C-alpha positions as CSV (number, residue, x, y, z in Angstrom):
1,M,128.4,73.6,-133.3
2,S,126.5,72.3,-131.0
3,T,126.8,69.5,-127.9
4,P,125.0,66.1,-129.5
5,I,122.6,65.1,-126.7
6,R,122.9,61.5,-125.0
7,F,122.1,59.9,-121.5
8,V,125.2,59.8,-119.4
9,Q,126.2,58.0,-116.1
10,I,128.4,60.2,-113.7
11,S,130.4,60.1,-110.7
12,H,132.0,63.1,-109.3
13,I,133.8,64.6,-106.2
14,V,132.6,67.9,-105.3
15,L,135.5,69.9,-103.1
16,T,135.3,73.4,-101.9
17,T,138.5,74.5,-102.5
18,K,139.9,74.8,-105.8
19,D,143.6,73.7,-104.2
20,I,142.2,70.6,-102.8
21,A,140.0,69.7,-106.3
22,D,143.3,70.2,-108.5
23,V,145.5,67.9,-106.7
24,L,143.1,65.0,-106.4
25,F,142.1,65.5,-110.2
26,E,145.9,65.3,-111.0
27,H,146.3,62.9,-108.6
28,L,143.7,60.3,-110.4
29,K,145.2,61.9,-114.1
30,S,148.1,60.1,-113.6
31,Y,146.8,56.2,-114.1
32,D,146.9,54.9,-117.7
33,E,144.1,52.1,-116.7
34,Y,140.2,52.9,-116.0
35,E,139.9,50.6,-113.8
36,P,142.3,51.6,-111.0
37,M,141.7,54.9,-111.6
38,I,137.7,54.4,-111.2
39,K,139.0,52.5,-108.0
40,A,141.3,55.5,-106.8
41,F,137.6,58.2,-108.0
42,Q,136.1,56.6,-105.7
43,K,137.9,55.7,-102.3
44,M,138.1,59.9,-103.1
45,A,134.9,60.2,-103.2
46,K,134.3,58.7,-99.8
47,K,136.8,60.2,-98.4
48,Y,136.9,64.1,-99.2
49,S,133.5,64.9,-101.3
50,A,131.0,66.7,-100.0
51,C,127.8,65.6,-101.5
52,S,126.1,62.6,-100.1
53,S,126.9,60.7,-103.1
54,R,130.1,60.2,-101.6
55,Y,128.4,56.7,-99.8
56,K,128.7,55.4,-103.4
57,G,131.9,56.2,-104.1
58,G,130.5,59.4,-106.5
59,D,128.6,58.0,-108.5
60,L,125.5,60.8,-109.2
61,G,123.0,58.1,-111.7
62,P,122.4,59.3,-114.8
63,L,122.9,63.6,-114.7
64,E,119.5,65.5,-115.6
65,V,119.4,68.4,-118.1
66,H,117.4,70.3,-115.2
67,T,120.2,69.7,-112.8
68,S,120.5,72.1,-110.6
69,A,124.2,72.5,-111.8
70,P,124.4,74.1,-115.0
71,E,127.9,73.7,-115.5
72,L,128.3,70.5,-114.4
73,Y,125.7,68.9,-117.1
74,E,127.6,71.3,-119.9
75,A,131.1,69.8,-119.3
76,A,129.7,66.4,-118.5
77,M,128.5,67.0,-122.2
78,K,131.7,67.0,-124.1
79,A,133.8,65.0,-122.4
80,P,134.5,61.7,-123.0
81,V,133.1,58.5,-121.2
82,R,135.8,56.9,-119.2
83,E,138.3,59.8,-118.5
84,V,138.4,62.5,-115.0
85,Q,137.2,66.0,-116.0
86,G,136.7,69.4,-114.3
87,P,137.7,70.8,-111.4
88,V,134.4,72.1,-112.5
89,K,132.7,75.0,-110.7
90,T,129.5,74.9,-109.3
91,K,127.1,77.0,-106.6
92,F,128.3,73.8,-105.1
93,G,132.0,73.6,-104.9
94,H,133.9,72.4,-107.0
95,H,133.7,69.0,-109.2
96,I,135.7,66.8,-110.4
97,F,134.0,63.9,-112.5
98,V,134.0,60.6,-114.8
99,L,131.8,60.1,-117.3
100,T,131.0,56.4,-116.6
101,D,128.5,55.6,-119.1
102,E,126.7,57.0,-122.2
103,E,123.4,56.8,-124.4
104,P,123.0,58.5,-127.7
105,L,119.7,60.0,-127.8
106,G,117.2,60.0,-130.5
107,D,114.3,58.7,-132.2
108,T,113.8,55.2,-132.2
109,G,111.2,55.3,-134.0
110,I,108.7,54.1,-132.3
111,D,105.9,56.5,-131.3
112,G,104.0,54.7,-128.2
113,I,100.9,54.2,-130.7
114,N,100.9,50.9,-131.5
115,Q,101.9,49.9,-127.4
116,P,100.5,47.4,-124.5
117,G,98.6,50.2,-122.4
118,M,98.7,53.1,-123.9
119,G,95.6,54.5,-124.6
120,A,91.9,54.0,-123.5
121,G,91.8,51.0,-125.7
122,D,89.7,49.6,-128.1
123,G,86.1,51.9,-129.5
124,T,87.6,54.6,-126.7
125,L,88.2,58.4,-128.2
């Protein structure tokens, strides 16, 4: 059974050692509600993350299919939204992450043929 393809928005914290990743992950899992957890996550990202996304509280934006960290992408595709996950090991370190938003990807039924700005215009091939 394959995992459905979806658009995901992700925030992460990258750490150099698994021990530190485990400690931060356990702390974040202790929150019962999303809002306090994500605030703590953002503070931890700013303080501890080895990624430049730390300046945005760990926000990576939409996760690309062809990311340079395929292990993170794989884990994100299986993860529920708004729940802290990890640690996931990649060549960059140990990632703790949260899917902050998702949207299923599928056929919208719109092929673009009748959309404005498509093609060369009337009377052309």
